[in-house]
N, C-alpha and C positions, 0 to 999 in steps of 0.2 A: 833649535829656533827655526821658525818658518821664515819665508822671504820677507814678510811684513813685520817681523820682529816679535810675533806672538809665540807662546810656548805651545808646541803640538802635543795633543793628548795621546797617551799610549793606547794601543788597540784594545785593551781589556781582555776578557775571556768569556766566551759564551757559556751559558749554563749547561747546554748540551755537551760541550767539550769537557767542562768541569766534571760532569757526572761520569763521563766515559773514563776520565783519568783517576777518579776517586777510588779509594779502597772499598770493597764490597760491604764491609761492616758499616762504614760511614753512609753508604747509599741506603742500606737497610734502615738505618736510624732515621734518615730523611723521609723515606717512604712510609715508615711507621710499622710497628709490630703487628697491628691487626691485619694490615694488607699483606705483610710477609707471611703470616699464618695461613691466610687464604691461598696464597700462591703455593705454599708448601703442600697443601691438601690437593690442589688442582694438579700440579706437576712440579716436583722438586727440581726438575731440570731448568725451570724458569729462573732459578736463583743462581745459575752459573753467571760469573762476573759480567760477561759481555751481554747476555740476555737481560740480566738484572738492570744494567745501565740503560738499555733501550726501553725497558718497561718503565723505569723511573722517569725517563724523558716524556713518555706518554702520560704517565700518571700525574705528574706535577704540572700545575698551572703556574708558569713563571711569575706572572704579575701578582697572583694571590700569594705565592710563596714569599716573595720579596716584601709584601705588605705585612706578613705575619711574623711577629718577633721570633717565635720559636724556630720556625723553618728558616727565616733569614739568618739567624745566628748559626744554624747548622751549615748553611751554604757558605758563610764566611769562614767557618772552621775548615771547609774543604779546600780553600785557596792555598796554592803553593806560596811560599814566602815572597818571591819576586812579585807575584800578582797581588798579594796582600799589600805590599809597599806601593804598588801602582795605584790601587784603590785608595790608599791613604793619601796619596798626593791629590787625588781628585776631591777627597772629602776634607782636606786641610787637617789631617790627623798626623801628629808627630810620630816618626819612626823610632819606637823605643821598645823596652822590654814588654810592655803591656799592649803591644800593637793590636793584637786580635781583639782584646777586650775593648780598647778604645774605638776600633772600627765598628764593633757591634753597637756601642753607645751612639756613635755619630750616625750610623745607618738608621737609627730610630727617629731621627729628626724628619719633619715633613718635607723640608727642602732637599733631603737626601734622595728621595725616591726617584726623581728623574735621572740623577747621576747613577744610581744603581741600575736602572733600566738600560742606560747607555752602556755602562761597563759590562753588564752580563748579556748584552746583545738582545734585549727584549724590545721587539718592535710593537708598540702599542697600536692596535687597530682601532680605527674610528668606530665607536659603538653607535648602533642605531639609537636614536632618541627614544626614551620611554614612551609607551602608548599614551596618547592624549585623546580623551574622548572629544568628539566634535561638538560644536555648539548645537548643531541640528543633525538628525539622522533618522533612520527607520529601524524598527525592531521586527525581525522576520517572524512569521507565524508558522506554527508546526501543524496545525489542523485547521486551515483556513477555508473560506468560501470565496468564490468569485462574486463579483458585483451582482450578477443576475441571480445567483443562488441566495445571496444575503437578502435581496429584496423579496424573493419568494418566501424565505423563512420568516421575515418580518410580517408579511401579510397573513401567513398561516397562524402565527402567534396571536395576531389581532383577531382573527376569525375564531380561534379557540377560547378567547377571553369574553366573547359575546354569545348570547343564546342564539341558536341551540347548541353551541360549542361543538360543531361538526364541520368538517370540510375535507375535501380531497386535494392532495398535492399532485398536480399533473405535470410531470416532466418527462421528456423523451428518454428512451433507453440510452444510457451512456452519458447523460448530462449531470450525473452526481446526485441522483435522487436520494440514495441511502445516506450519503454524507450530509446533505442538507437536512434530512430528517433527524440525523443524530445531533446536529446542532440544536434543533427544536427540542428534542428529548432532553439534552443536557441543560438547556435554558429552563425547561420546565422543572427538572429535578433540583437545580440550584435555587429555584424560586421558592421552594418550601420543603421542609423536612420534618419528620420522615414522610415519604410518599412513594407510591409504587406506580411504575409505568409498565403496561403489559404490551408486548410486541408480538403480533400474531402473523403466521405465514403458513403456507400449505406444505412445502417440501423441505427436506433436510438441508439442501444447499442454501436456500434462502435463510433458514434459521441459523445455520452456522455462520453465514456471512454477516448476519445482523449481530450476533454475539461477538464475533471477532472485531467488527467495526466499532461496536460500543466500547470495548476495552481500549481500543486505540483512541477513540474520541474522548472518553472520560479522563484518560491520563493527561490530556491537555486542557480540557474544558471543565473538569469537575472541581468541586470545592470541599470534598470530604471522601473518605473511604465509603464504598457503597457496594451493595450486593448485586451479583449477576447470576441469575438462575436459569439453567437450561432445562426445558421440559418438552422433550420430543423423543421419538424412537423408544429405546429401552431405558431412557433416563427417568429416574423416579426420585426427585428431591422432595424434601419436606416442605410442601407449599404453604402450610400454615405457619411456618417460621419466617416466611418472606414478608418483610414489612417496609423496607426502604431500598429502592434500587430498580433494576430492570428484570422483568420476567419475560424470557423469550420462549414462547409456547407454540407448539404445532396445533393447528386448528383441529386436526383429527383427534389428537390426544386430549385437547381441551373439551371437545364434544363428548368423548368417552368419559371424561371426568364428570361432566355435567350429568350424564345419564347414570353414572355409578354413584357419585357423591355430590348431588346438587348443592348441598349446604356448604361444601368446601369451596365451590365456585363463587357462591354468594359472599363467603367470608373474604375471599380474594377481592371481590368487587368492592367490599367495604373499605379496602385499603388503596384502591386504584383511583388515580386522578387523571390518567390519560391512557387511552387505548389506541395503539397504532396497528393498522392492518396493511401488511405488504401485499402487493398485487390485489388491490382493493376491488377490482372487477369481480372477484370471487365472493365478495362479502355477502351477497344476497342469496347464495346457494342455500337451500333449506337446511342443510346439515351444519352450516356455519353461522347463519344469521342469528339464531337463538343464542349462541354463545356470546357473540359480539354484543348483542342487545343487552344480555344479562350483565356483562361487565360494564357497559357504558351507562345504562339507565338506573343502576342501583343508587347512585348519588347524583344530585342535580348538577353539580359543578364538574363532573367528569367529562373530559374532552374525548372526541373520536376523530382520529386522523387517518385517512386512507392514502395510500401511496400507489400510483400507477402511471404507466406510460401510455395507457390506452383506457380512458375512462368510459368504457362501454362493455357490454356483454357479447355483442354480436356485430355483424357488419350492417345488417339491414333490418333487424327486428327492433323497431322503435319502442315497442312495449317493454321489452326486456331492458333496454337502455334506460327507459324512463323509471323503471323499478329501482335500478341502481342509483339513479339521480335522487329519487325520493328517499332512499335509505340514508343519504347524506344531506337531506333537505335542499337538494339542488345547489349546494355550495361547493365551489371549486376554485382553487388558486392555481392558475396556470403560469408557467414560465413566460415572461414577457420581456421583450427587448425592443427599445425604441428604435425605429427606423427599419424594422423587419416585420414582414407580414406574418411570419410564423417563426418560432424559436429554432426549429430544425435548420432553417437556412442560416441563421446566425451562428449556431453551434458548429455547422460545417465550415462556414466562412472563417471562423476564428480558431479552428483546429481542435475544438472540444470533441467533435465527432469526425470520423473519417469520411472523406467524400466518397459516397457509394457509387459504384458503376453497376447498374442493373442490366441483366440480360436474361433471356429465356432459352430453354432447351426443349424442343419438341420431342416428347418421349416416343411418339409413334408406336405406342404400346399395342400389344395384341388384345388388350382388354376392350371388349365391346359392351356398351351399355344396353341392357334390355329395357323394355318399357317399364318394368318393375323398378329397375335401378333408377331410371329417370324420375319416376314418381317419388321414390324414396328420397332422392336428392332434393327434390323440390320441397318436401315437407320437413327435411332435417335441418337442424341448426348447424350441424357439422357433418363432414363426410363420414358416412357410416363405417364402423370398423370392418364390416364384411368387405366393402369395396377396397379399403386400405390393405387388407390381407391379400386380396386378389391381385392388387397392384404389386405388392411386395413379393409375390411369387412369380411375377412375370419375368422370364429370363431376359428377353430382349430389352426391357426397360432397365433391369439391373445392370446389364452390360453398358448401356448408355450412361448410367450413373458412374460406373467404374471409369469409363473413358473421360467423363467430365471431371472427376476427382483427380485423375492423373494429370489432366491438362492444368488444373488449378495448382497442383503440387509443383509443377514446373516453374511457377512464378511466385509462390507463397510458401512461407515457412510453416504456417499453421493453418490447416483447413478443417472446417467442421462440416459434417454431412448429416442432414436430417432425412432419415429414410421413412417410408410409409409403414413399416412393420418391423418386428424383431427379426423375422426371417430375412428380410431384405438387408437389414443392418449386418447380420452375421455373414450373409453371402457376399455382400460388397466388400466387407473387411477381409474376408478370407481370400478373395480373388486379388485384392490389392496386396495383401501379404505375400501371396504366391508369386506376384510379379515384382517383388523386391521392395515394396514400400513399407515404411515404418507406420504401422496402423494399429489402432485399438478400437474396442467396441464398448459402449455403455448403454444399457437398457434398464428398464424397471426390474429385470430379473438379476441384474448384477448386484452381488453382495456389497454392503456398505464399505467394508474394508478394501475390497478390490476396486470399487468405484473411486475411492479416495486415492488409491495408488495410481490408477490410470490418469486421473485428472491432474494429480501432482506432477506426474511425468510429462504430460502434455503441456502443462504450464511452465515447465522448466526452460532454461536458456540453452538447452542442447541445440547445436547448429543445424542438424539434419531436418528436412521437412517431415512433418507428422500429419497424419490424417486421422481424425477421430469421428467414427460413425456412431450414431445414436438414434434411439427411438424412444419417445415418451418422456425423456428427461433432458436436462441441460438447456431448456428454453428459458428458465429463470434461475436466479441464484448462482449462476455460473459465470464468473468473471475471469476471462483469460485475454488480457489486452493484446497479446501477440497475434491473436487470430485476425487475419486480414482477408479471409475468403470463406464464404458460406455457400454450400450447395443444398438448396431446399428442394428435396425430392418428395416431400410429403404434401399432398394437396390439402388445402384447408379453406373453409369458408369463414374462418375466424380472422378478422383483421388483427385482433389482439395477439393470437398465436403467431401469425405471420410477422408482426412487428417484433415480437420477442425473438424469433429465429434470426431475423435480420440484425437485431441488436447485438447478437453475440460477436459480430465481426466489425462493428462500427465504432469502437473506441478510438478517439482521435489522439493526435500527438500530445496535446495538453492534458490528456487523461491517461498518458502512458501507453497509448496505442500506436496507430498508424495514420499516415496522411491520407491514404485512400483504402478502399475496400472493394472487393469484387463479390457481387451477389448473383448467383446463377439459380434461377427458378425453373424446375422441370414442369412443363405444362402437359396436360393430357386432354385429348379431345373429349369435350362434354363435361369436364370437371372444372370447378372454379379456380381462380388464381388471382394474384395481385402483382403489382409492379412497383412504381415509385412510392416512397414512404412519406414524402412531405405532406401529402393530403391526409395521412392517417391522423396527424395531430389534431386536426380540426373536424374530424369525421363526426364527432358526437356533440358538437357545440350546441345543437338545437335543444338539448335536454338539460343543459346546465346554465347557471348564471354565476357571475363572480360575486363574492360577498362584499358588501359595502364597508 
């Protein structure tokens, strides 16, 4: 009796203690023959009495075991007689010859479960309530667009639905041009089937990027299984079997096909409802314009979409820029953001593009321009290869490039260097390597497999700083967001090319890149150069108009 006259409950027996006291055969029966067989195969030593008891404690969920008749009966069978009588007192079961049978029957009542939990020392933890869907919520998107990208995509779709069904999508490098275009392609493909979209680009990096991005986009945006055909380099798919999906083709390979099998190109055109030209400022090159026109003009309703960050062919040749505009009927959809004079400022302010810090490095090269050189420069659209080769061989200039690259590597994990020639790229990389830097080189002479290996390593998350020297490649189709510094040691008169080189280092935080970027441009006496890129976006506006 307690002080207040109530009968005190006996202490019971915890299930853990009961299992430690029980005979091994009884514990095995409770654990189950299947589990015992597995333990025997793993390690027979686990079935030693002490180890078996501890394993049983871990294997059994006390709450579940006491709710299940078969296991509950086995547990009651394990009770020593004094404890069985103690439990009988709690369950109001008479102590007689059929004590254990009567206990099992009484333990099956719903009202008995709390008593069993108390007796066997089971502390019931408060369970978290089941998941209840909120009245209102949001559904995350797996391949979404930002507001400014969606608005641009909508305007492009509207332009492609009205004659002449042509337009250029003008978005700065790093602003998600490819992703926006893939939404347009997916919407087009889901709007009618079967149908074919042809995506054209000049180099392997751009083509591979497009194919990979389409696979990702279609897995989230598509409405059916669809074909993806790669046609560049050494790839030779059966083009006549392509009827529904995306054909990613190299412009050079498509031109060769047109010259070799013009009827094949025309049969592809019969199935094509949209042609996309990446880096569209190349579209009017004589070697490519005929292919693009053949694919686009075969059917009246076929659309033509150009993609570019720089909708011009040159810096100051208005006639060339006007030809490009005329090819797309002067129609262009540019990224627009209310409250900003140009989208570049918005993209930097909002973290889509890294905030660039521009600086120049005076090469003080030994290269002296002759009167012939000066006249040649005045007449040329781009800096002649002969001058680039002479710059690339200049020892003093190359040493300045090495010093600048080392300076950038002290502050940045990934640095890309654009050299004026293959010779310069090799020399700069060799000197940097000899001085202990992790450096590689990629040029047009680098084999495809080796190029992919070098780029994959450069894009890895390895912690050490890396410097990648290149000439003639990696200005387009090369997306390595970790790059935060670019050393532009190749002089150019092309604002297009300069913009592309700068763009390799200006991926912003919201695009998986960096908050800021450092752009160092090597300047040479008498040779052209550029600086701030904000003006580049509007450089060609005089030859374009927005579609209504």
